[in-house]
Residue, then its C-alpha position, 0 to 999 in steps of 0.5 A: m699861966k693857969k693849968s686850964a689855959l696850959f691844957i687848952s694850949i697843949l690840946y690845940a697844938v696836938l690837934i693842929l699837929g694831928a691834922c697836919g699828919k693826916e693831911q700828909a698821909e692822904e697825899t702819899e698813901p692810898a685810901p685804906v680798904s674797908e674791912p668786911e662786915v663781920v656777921v655773928l651767928s647766934a647759937d641756934q644758927i651754927p651748924e652742927t659738926p657732921d657725924f663722919v663714919p667710914e663708908l663702904s661706898r667710899i672704900k670702893s671708890i678708893c679701890e678703883l683708884s688703887t689699880m697697879k700697873c706693870i709692863y710684862h714681857n711675853v712670848a708666844y710660841g706656836t707650830q704650823y703643822a704640815g697637812t695630810g694628803l697628796s696636796h700636802m706632800g713634802e710640807k714640813s711643820r714650822s715653829f714660830m715665836q712672837e714677842y710682845d709687851c703688855e701693860v698689865e693691870i691688877s685691880y679689885s672688883v668693888d662690888q666684892i669688897k666686904m666691910e663689917q663695922n662693930g663699934t670702932e672695930i672694922r673688918i674688911s676683906l678684899p676679893e681675888p684681884n682681877i688681872t687684865s692686860r693690853k698689848l702695846p702695839e709698838s712692841i710688835s715689829p718684824d724683829s720680834y717675830i721668828e719662824e722656821p724656814d719653809s720647805s723648798f719643795n711645798d710651802n706651808p705658810i704660817k696662818a694668822e689664825t695660828i699666830s692668833k691662837a698662840i698669842t691667846l694661849a700666851d696671854v692665859n699663861m701670862e695671867e697664871e704666872i702673874r697670879e703665882n707671883t706672890n710678890l707682885i700680888a702682895s704689892a697690889q694688895y698692900q697698895a689697896r690696903s694702905l689707901i683704905e687704912s689712910y681713909i679710915r685714919q683720916i675719919g678717925l682724926l676728924t671725929d677723935v675716934e681710934y678705929k681698929i682695922i682687921w683684914e680678913 
């Protein structure tokens, strides 16, 4: 057999086997999913990479999220003093104590945060922290209140106004104690600084710029 005839015979056999293979595949396999069309942009259509820089507005929004919360057990002390005059004869001054829990928040006023940038050097200063509290109603019960016995001769009931004033004073003292708790304030400050530094570090990674942060 000539080489050309042999080549044609082999080619014919390959085509027949290929057709059979294709027919078998169509019977056992689902139709292939078509590939999405690839759109190639020209050079002038490719958007430029935005110039990311640390922004004070973003740092302020981060500080809003950096509020530190803790539960503080507080005790209010007060006295219902005996009145004067004949109608109050026999009355006795009575002391009382009211215990309760507060959820305390330590945060920073965003409008008081300062930031100055000189090239890759960034100076940031945090203001004095704000301290707010919210009483937990479930912590106030008859078991959390104690008062001295009243006089058997002339009653001197402890007024709600007297208790309210004592609690207000206890809240003021609690805030002063928290401000003097250097470990607690340092923890809140550390949390705020860590979040801000993380944000600036991410900006640096995007822009391949190493920023130097100076806290004042």
